[in-house]
Structures are given as structure tokens and as C-alpha cells.
Backbone as a printed PyTorch tensor [residue, N CA C, xyz], in Angstrom:
tensor([[[ 15.1610,  15.9370,  22.8640],
         [ 14.0300,  16.4480,  23.5020],
         [ 12.7850,  16.1040,  22.8480]],

        [[ 11.6010,  16.8410,  23.1320],
         [ 10.2910,  16.5220,  22.5910],
         [ 10.2760,  17.0270,  21.2350]],

        [[ 10.9470,  17.9470,  20.7570],
         [ 10.9120,  18.4930,  19.4110],
         [ 11.8020,  17.3290,  18.5760]],

        [[ 12.7520,  16.8990,  18.9460],
         [ 13.4170,  15.8200,  18.2190],
         [ 12.7850,  14.6820,  17.9920]],

        [[ 12.0310,  14.2370,  19.1040],
         [ 11.1900,  13.0690,  19.1500],
         [ 10.0930,  13.1690,  18.0570]],

        [[  9.3360,  14.3020,  18.0200],
         [  8.3130,  14.5240,  16.8860],
         [  9.0560,  14.6940,  15.5800]],

        [[ 10.2120,  15.2980,  15.4160],
         [ 10.7160,  15.2360,  14.1560],
         [ 11.1010,  13.9890,  13.7340]],

        [[ 11.5820,  13.0100,  14.4820],
         [ 12.0310,  11.6560,  14.1390],
         [ 10.6670,  10.8380,  13.8030]],

        [[  9.4930,  11.1750,  14.4550],
         [  8.2930,  10.5700,  14.1760],
         [  7.7460,  10.9620,  12.7820]],

        [[  7.7940,  12.1420,  12.4510],
         [  7.3340,  12.8960,  11.3460],
         [  8.3050,  12.1220,  10.0620]],

        [[  9.6050,  12.0640,  10.2820],
         [ 10.4230,  11.5870,   9.5450],
         [ 10.0770,  10.2010,   9.0630]],

        [[  9.8390,   9.3490,  10.0990],
         [  9.6910,   8.0080,   9.9380],
         [  8.2670,   7.7230,   9.1140]],

        [[  7.1510,   8.4400,   9.4550],
         [  6.0450,   8.3760,   8.7270],
         [  6.1450,   8.6890,   7.4870]],

        [[  6.9330,   9.8170,   7.0640],
         [  7.1580,  10.2470,   5.6720],
         [  7.9060,   9.3710,   4.8930]],

        [[  9.0420,   8.6790,   5.5050],
         [  9.7980,   7.7230,   4.8190],
         [  9.1510,   6.4420,   4.5820]],

        [[  8.1680,   5.9890,   5.4960],
         [  7.4510,   4.6070,   5.3880],
         [  6.3760,   4.9130,   4.4140]],

        [[  5.7320,   5.9880,   4.3390],
         [  4.8050,   6.0280,   3.2790],
         [  5.4650,   6.3530,   2.0130]],

        [[  6.5200,   7.1150,   1.8620],
         [  7.1790,   7.1430,   0.5030],
         [  7.6860,   5.8590,   0.0820]],

        [[  8.1440,   5.0410,   1.0900],
         [  8.6910,   3.6030,   0.7380],
         [  7.5090,   2.8200,   0.0960]],

        [[  6.3610,   2.9550,   0.5520],
         [  5.2220,   2.1720,   0.0710],
         [  5.0460,   2.5100,  -1.5920]],

        [[  5.0940,   3.9350,  -1.7070],
         [  4.9720,   4.4440,  -3.2140],
         [  6.0550,   3.8790,  -4.0840]],

        [[  7.2130,   3.9710,  -3.5580],
         [  8.4490,   3.5730,  -4.2700],
         [  8.3000,   1.9470,  -4.6010]],

        [[  7.9700,   1.1560,  -3.6370],
         [  7.7110,  -0.2700,  -3.7010],
         [  6.9190,  -0.4400,  -4.9030]],

        [[  5.6580,   0.1860,  -4.8700],
         [  4.6840,  -0.1430,  -6.1090],
         [  5.3020,   0.3170,  -7.3580]],

        [[  6.0370,   1.3330,  -7.4510],
         [  6.6960,   1.8130,  -8.8130],
         [  7.7660,   0.8690,  -9.0950]],

        [[  8.5380,   0.4020,  -8.2360],
         [  9.4630,  -0.6730,  -8.5230],
         [  8.7850,  -2.0840,  -9.0490]],

        [[  7.7850,  -2.4190,  -8.4350],
         [  7.1820,  -3.6140,  -8.8060],
         [  6.6570,  -3.6260, -10.2790]],

        [[  6.1470,  -2.4030, -10.6850],
         [  5.5900,  -2.1960, -11.9710],
         [  6.3150,  -1.4810, -13.0180]],

        [[  7.3000,  -0.6120, -12.6110],
         [  7.9610,   0.2300, -13.5580],
         [  7.0180,   1.4430, -13.7610]],

        [[  5.9290,   1.6410, -13.1280],
         [  5.0520,   2.7690, -13.4890],
         [  5.5190,   3.9600, -13.0070]],

        [[  5.7050,   5.0100, -13.7220],
         [  6.2760,   6.3000, -13.5550],
         [  5.1700,   7.3270, -12.9860]],

        [[  4.3930,   6.9280, -12.0970],
         [  3.1170,   7.6590, -11.4330],
         [  3.5310,   7.7420, -10.1070]],

        [[  2.6720,   8.4850,  -9.2140],
         [  2.8980,   8.8370,  -7.8490],
         [  1.4990,   8.9070,  -7.1550]],

        [[  1.5340,   8.2540,  -5.9340],
         [  0.3050,   8.4940,  -5.1150],
         [ -1.0670,   8.0350,  -5.6240]],

        [[ -2.0430,   8.6810,  -5.5340],
         [ -3.4460,   8.3980,  -6.1470],
         [ -3.2900,   7.6130,  -7.6220]],

        [[ -2.7900,   8.4380,  -8.4530],
         [ -2.5740,   8.1420,  -9.7840],
         [ -1.9280,   6.6990,  -9.9610]],

        [[ -0.8750,   6.4260,  -9.2810],
         [ -0.1510,   5.2720,  -9.3290],
         [ -1.1210,   4.1460,  -8.7210]],

        [[ -1.7300,   4.2120,  -7.4180],
         [ -2.4210,   3.2490,  -7.1460],
         [ -3.6370,   2.8910,  -7.9980]],

        [[ -4.4610,   3.9920,  -8.6210],
         [ -5.4610,   3.7980,  -9.4550],
         [ -4.8840,   2.8520, -10.7050]],

        [[ -3.8370,   3.3380, -11.1610],
         [ -3.3090,   2.5740, -12.5780],
         [ -2.7830,   1.1800, -12.0890]],

        [[ -2.4420,   0.8680, -11.0710],
         [ -1.6900,  -0.4630, -10.6410],
         [ -2.7210,  -1.4490, -10.1970]],

        [[ -3.7370,  -0.8960,  -9.3400],
         [ -4.5890,  -1.7610,  -8.7440],
         [ -6.0810,  -1.7350,  -9.2950]],

        [[ -6.2050,  -1.1670, -10.5070],
         [ -7.6470,  -1.1330, -11.1930],
         [ -7.9410,  -2.5700, -11.3710]],

        [[ -9.2020,  -2.8850, -10.8950],
         [ -9.7010,  -4.1760, -11.0050],
         [ -9.9770,  -4.5680, -12.4050]],

        [[-10.1850,  -3.6180, -13.4150],
         [-10.5300,  -4.0650, -14.8170],
         [ -9.4620,  -4.2780, -15.5300]],

        [[ -8.2460,  -3.4900, -15.3530],
         [ -7.1280,  -3.8460, -15.9040],
         [ -5.8960,  -3.8780, -15.0300]],

        [[ -5.6480,  -4.5510, -14.0900],
         [ -4.7030,  -4.4300, -13.0130],
         [ -3.2250,  -4.6940, -13.6160]],

        [[ -2.3410,  -4.0210, -12.8730],
         [ -0.9510,  -4.4850, -13.0980],
         [ -0.5700,  -5.3580, -11.9830]],

        [[ -1.0110,  -5.1990, -10.7740],
         [ -0.9200,  -5.9920,  -9.7130],
         [ -2.1860,  -6.4690,  -9.0770]],

        [[ -2.2710,  -7.7780,  -8.8070],
         [ -3.3800,  -8.3250,  -8.1140],
         [ -3.1050,  -8.9970,  -6.7230]],

        [[ -3.8760,  -8.6060,  -5.7430],
         [ -3.5700,  -9.1060,  -4.5670],
         [ -4.4240, -10.5340,  -4.2560]],

        [[ -5.1740, -10.9610,  -5.1590],
         [ -5.9080, -12.3200,  -5.1120],
         [ -6.2990, -12.4710,  -6.5250]],

        [[ -7.1600, -13.4590,  -6.8080],
         [ -7.4980, -13.9060,  -8.1740],
         [ -8.3450, -12.9700,  -8.8320]],

        [[ -9.0830, -11.9870,  -8.0780],
         [-10.0320, -11.0830,  -8.7700],
         [-10.9970, -11.8030,  -9.3900]],

        [[-11.4730, -12.9410,  -9.0940],
         [-12.5290, -13.7990,  -9.8050],
         [-13.9460, -13.5340,  -9.3520]],

        [[-14.0860, -13.0830,  -8.0410],
         [-15.3950, -12.9980,  -7.2760],
         [-15.4120, -11.2170,  -7.0070]],

        [[-16.7370, -10.9750,  -6.6710],
         [-17.0260,  -9.6240,  -6.3930],
         [-16.3530,  -9.4850,  -5.0150]],

        [[-16.2070, -10.2280,  -4.3260],
         [-15.4590, -10.2460,  -2.9200],
         [-14.0260,  -9.9730,  -3.1030]],

        [[-13.5770, -10.7380,  -4.1220],
         [-11.9890, -10.4670,  -4.2380],
         [-11.6520,  -9.1650,  -4.7850]],

        [[-12.7400,  -8.8040,  -5.7350],
         [-12.4400,  -7.4000,  -6.4150],
         [-12.5840,  -6.3840,  -5.3460]],

        [[-13.4720,  -6.5460,  -4.5410],
         [-13.7910,  -5.5970,  -3.4390],
         [-12.5150,  -5.3880,  -2.4360]],

        [[-12.1510,  -6.6200,  -2.2800],
         [-10.7740,  -6.6640,  -1.3430],
         [ -9.7400,  -5.7090,  -2.1840]],

        [[ -9.4850,  -5.9400,  -3.4160],
         [ -8.3210,  -5.2330,  -4.2320],
         [ -8.7550,  -3.6940,  -4.0120]],

        [[-10.0760,  -3.2820,  -4.3370],
         [-10.3310,  -1.9260,  -4.3360],
         [-10.1280,  -1.5250,  -2.9310]],

        [[-10.6430,  -2.2110,  -1.8870],
         [-10.4190,  -1.7850,  -0.6120],
         [ -9.0710,  -1.4300,  -0.2110]],

        [[ -8.1190,  -2.3080,  -0.5430],
         [ -6.5430,  -2.2280,  -0.3160],
         [ -6.1730,  -0.9820,  -1.0610]],

        [[ -6.5820,  -0.8610,  -2.2360],
         [ -6.1880,   0.3840,  -2.8700],
         [ -6.5490,   1.6250,  -2.4190]],

        [[ -7.6550,   1.6040,  -1.6910],
         [ -8.3600,   2.6890,  -1.0320],
         [ -7.6000,   2.9720,   0.4300]],

        [[ -7.2320,   2.0320,   1.0460],
         [ -6.3770,   2.3140,   2.1220],
         [ -5.0420,   2.8430,   1.7680]],

        [[ -4.4190,   2.4260,   0.6660],
         [ -3.2010,   3.1140,   0.1710],
         [ -3.2980,   4.4640,  -0.0120]],

        [[ -4.4030,   4.9130,  -0.8260],
         [ -4.6430,   6.1960,  -1.1690],
         [ -4.8200,   6.9850,   0.0910]],

        [[ -5.6930,   6.4210,   0.8860],
         [ -5.8700,   7.0920,   2.2100],
         [ -4.5610,   7.4490,   3.2180]],

        [[ -3.7070,   6.3910,   3.0070],
         [ -2.4590,   6.7960,   3.8680],
         [ -1.7310,   7.8990,   3.1610]],

        [[ -1.5920,   7.8250,   1.6370],
         [ -0.9590,   8.8960,   1.0880],
         [ -1.6230,  10.1750,   1.2130]],

        [[ -2.9150,  10.3190,   1.3860],
         [ -3.6990,  11.5530,   1.5590],
         [ -3.3210,  12.0750,   2.8340]],

        [[ -3.3510,  11.2400,   3.9030],
         [ -3.6380,  11.6400,   5.3650],
         [ -2.2810,  11.6500,   5.8960]],

        [[ -1.2760,  11.1420,   5.4140],
         [  0.1020,  11.0510,   6.1160],
         [  1.1620,  11.4920,   5.2370]],

        [[  1.3080,  10.9290,   4.0610],
         [  2.5920,  11.2910,   3.2490],
         [  2.3850,  12.8520,   2.7400]],

        [[  1.4970,  13.2530,   2.1170],
         [  1.2170,  14.6050,   1.7220],
         [  1.4220,  15.5780,   2.8450]],

        [[  0.8600,  15.6010,   3.7500],
         [  1.0420,  16.6150,   4.8220],
         [  2.4870,  16.5020,   5.5260]],

        [[  3.0330,  15.3960,   5.5380],
         [  4.2930,  15.2800,   6.0720],
         [  5.2360,  15.9560,   4.9900]],

        [[  4.8500,  15.9130,   3.5400],
         [  5.9710,  16.3740,   2.7070],
         [  5.6400,  18.0030,   2.4300]],

        [[  4.5390,  18.3660,   2.6490],
         [  4.1270,  19.5910,   2.3320],
         [  3.7480,  20.7180,   3.3790]],

        [[  3.5270,  20.3680,   4.6740],
         [  3.2260,  21.1850,   5.6250],
         [  4.5160,  21.5930,   6.3710]],

        [[  4.7020,  22.7390,   6.9500],
         [  5.6840,  23.1110,   7.8520],
         [  5.6520,  22.2460,   9.0260]],

        [[  6.8350,  21.7890,   9.4980],
         [  6.8030,  20.8860,  10.7160],
         [  6.2980,  21.4120,  11.7950]],

        [[  6.3200,  22.8400,  12.1030],
         [  5.5980,  23.3220,  13.0400],
         [  4.0550,  23.2910,  13.1030]],

        [[  3.4980,  22.9950,  12.0070],
         [  1.9530,  23.0050,  12.0700],
         [  1.6020,  21.7110,  11.8200]],

        [[  2.2980,  20.6900,  11.4000],
         [  1.7820,  19.2930,  11.3430],
         [  2.2330,  18.4110,  12.4040]],

        [[  1.4710,  17.6300,  13.1130],
         [  1.9410,  16.8010,  14.1540],
         [  1.3430,  15.3970,  14.1300]],

        [[  2.0950,  14.5450,  14.6160],
         [  1.3630,  13.2040,  14.5810],
         [  1.8790,  12.5780,  16.0410]],

        [[  0.8210,  12.0790,  16.7420],
         [  1.1910,  11.5640,  17.9800],
         [  1.9510,  10.1670,  17.9420]],

        [[  2.5990,   9.7710,  18.9500],
         [  3.2120,   8.3630,  18.8150],
         [  2.3030,   7.2360,  18.3980]],

        [[  1.1120,   7.3480,  19.2600],
         [  0.0630,   6.3350,  18.9030],
         [ -0.2510,   6.2420,  17.5320]],

        [[ -0.4460,   7.4840,  16.8910],
         [ -0.9640,   7.4570,  15.5660],
         [  0.1450,   6.9870,  14.4670]],

        [[  1.4020,   7.3590,  14.8060],
         [  2.5570,   6.8740,  14.1780],
         [  2.6780,   5.2940,  14.2300]],

        [[  2.6080,   4.8360,  15.3450],
         [  2.5120,   3.3800,  15.6120],
         [  1.5230,   2.6660,  14.7870]],

        [[  0.3180,   3.2240,  14.9000],
         [ -0.8140,   2.6950,  14.0020],
         [ -0.5540,   2.7210,  12.5970]],

        [[  0.0060,   3.8000,  12.1250],
         [  0.1710,   3.8930,  10.6800],
         [  1.0810,   2.8590,  10.1120]],

        [[  2.2760,   2.5180,  11.0520],
         [  3.3760,   1.7960,  10.6760],
         [  2.6910,   0.4270,  10.7030]],

        [[  1.8110,   0.0150,  11.6740],
         [  1.1230,  -1.2350,  11.4330],
         [  0.2680,  -1.4540,  10.2650]],

        [[ -0.4090,  -0.4520,   9.9120],
         [ -1.2700,  -0.3320,   8.6350],
         [ -0.2300,  -0.6350,   7.5030]],

        [[  0.8800,   0.0910,   7.3430],
         [  1.8500,  -0.0920,   6.2290],
         [  2.2360,  -1.5870,   6.3540]],

        [[  2.5780,  -2.1170,   7.5090],
         [  3.0660,  -3.4380,   7.5060],
         [  2.0870,  -4.6110,   6.8750]],

        [[  0.6160,  -4.1450,   7.3620],
         [ -0.2530,  -4.9530,   6.6600],
         [ -0.1460,  -4.9260,   5.0230]],

        [[ -0.2260,  -3.8040,   4.6110],
         [ -0.2670,  -3.5380,   3.2080],
         [  0.8830,  -4.2670,   2.5740]],

        [[  2.1760,  -4.1300,   3.1800],
         [  3.4180,  -4.6610,   2.5800],
         [  3.2110,  -6.2190,   2.5150]],

        [[  2.5990,  -6.8830,   3.5680],
         [  2.5370,  -8.2460,   3.6170],
         [  1.5320,  -8.6550,   2.4650]],

        [[  0.4020,  -7.8850,   2.2280],
         [ -0.4440,  -8.1660,   1.0930],
         [  0.3110,  -8.0560,  -0.2600]],

        [[  1.1700,  -7.0780,  -0.3330],
         [  1.9620,  -6.9490,  -1.5440],
         [  3.0460,  -8.1170,  -1.7090]],

        [[  3.4700,  -8.5660,  -0.6010],
         [  4.4240,  -9.7050,  -0.6280],
         [  3.8670, -10.8180,  -1.2300]],

        [[  2.5320, -11.1780,  -1.2080],
         [  1.7640, -12.2420,  -1.8040],
         [  1.1740, -12.0810,  -3.1810]],

        [[  1.1510, -10.6150,  -3.4120],
         [  0.5150, -10.0700,  -4.7560],
         [  1.2910, -10.6870,  -5.9450]],

        [[  0.5580, -10.6840,  -7.1780],
         [  1.2470, -11.1960,  -8.3660],
         [  1.1540,  -9.7960,  -9.3290]],

        [[  2.4730,  -9.6970,  -9.9380],
         [  2.4260,  -8.6780, -10.8450],
         [  1.9070,  -9.2750, -12.3500]],

        [[  0.9630,  -8.6540, -12.6140],
         [  0.3970,  -9.1960, -13.9740],
         [  1.1290,  -8.6660, -15.3360]],

        [[  1.3470,  -7.2490, -15.2320],
         [  1.9930,  -6.6800, -16.1620],
         [  2.8510,  -5.5180, -15.6360]],

        [[  3.6760,  -4.9110, -16.4410],
         [  4.3810,  -3.6870, -15.9570],
         [  4.1430,  -2.6680, -16.9780]],

        [[  4.5790,  -1.4700, -16.5850],
         [  4.3570,  -0.3300, -17.4590],
         [  5.2880,  -0.3010, -18.5670]],

        [[  4.6230,   0.1490, -19.7080],
         [  5.4610,   0.0270, -20.8840],
         [  6.1160,   1.3530, -21.3410]]])
């Protein structure tokens, strides 16, 4: 029924956002989570992972922007899915699909990214 459909959507959103966090941890060995993980891994001054050569302002802005999208996804979707009772947190089918497309874009960028160093 409708409750089961919503529950499946919430679970898909939570697992997909958790999967992004887990992928970044796996790439780097960083034992951090969410915003702290993204800040440590994609910091343009001392990056663990680079999505481009980071040579120009435009490239550094791109790296910062992708990091901000990831942090936004965690704040807006993963954290509420993890911490709010299912009765009070809803996500429409359209929003869930758009989020999955956004995550797909991020994962494609990570596919081409270079790991420069790992956590010690």
C-alpha cells in the first residue's frame, strides 16, 4: 500500500546517501562521517581526493561545489532519514528520483576522481 511505498522510498534514499558516505570512506580510509568526511577529503588546499587537476580557480570552485552538494545531500536527506520518525518525515516520489539522479552525478564524478592520499 501507500505506507509501504513511502517506507521503500525512505529506505532507498537513506541507503543511497549512506552509500555515498561509505564510498568516500572506502576510497580514502578516512574514519569520519558526513560533513567532516567531505571537508577532510575534498579540501582544496590539502585534498585526499581531487575531481580535477585543481590548478585553476574554476577547477577549485568545481571541487568545492561538488563537496557542497554532497554536504547538502547529507544534511537534507540522510540525516532526516536516519533521525526522524518515519511518520513525520516524508519524501515524494519525484524528490526521491531527483535525489537518486544527483547521487548518480556525484558517483560519476567520483569514478573519474583521483585519490591523492589516504588517511593515516
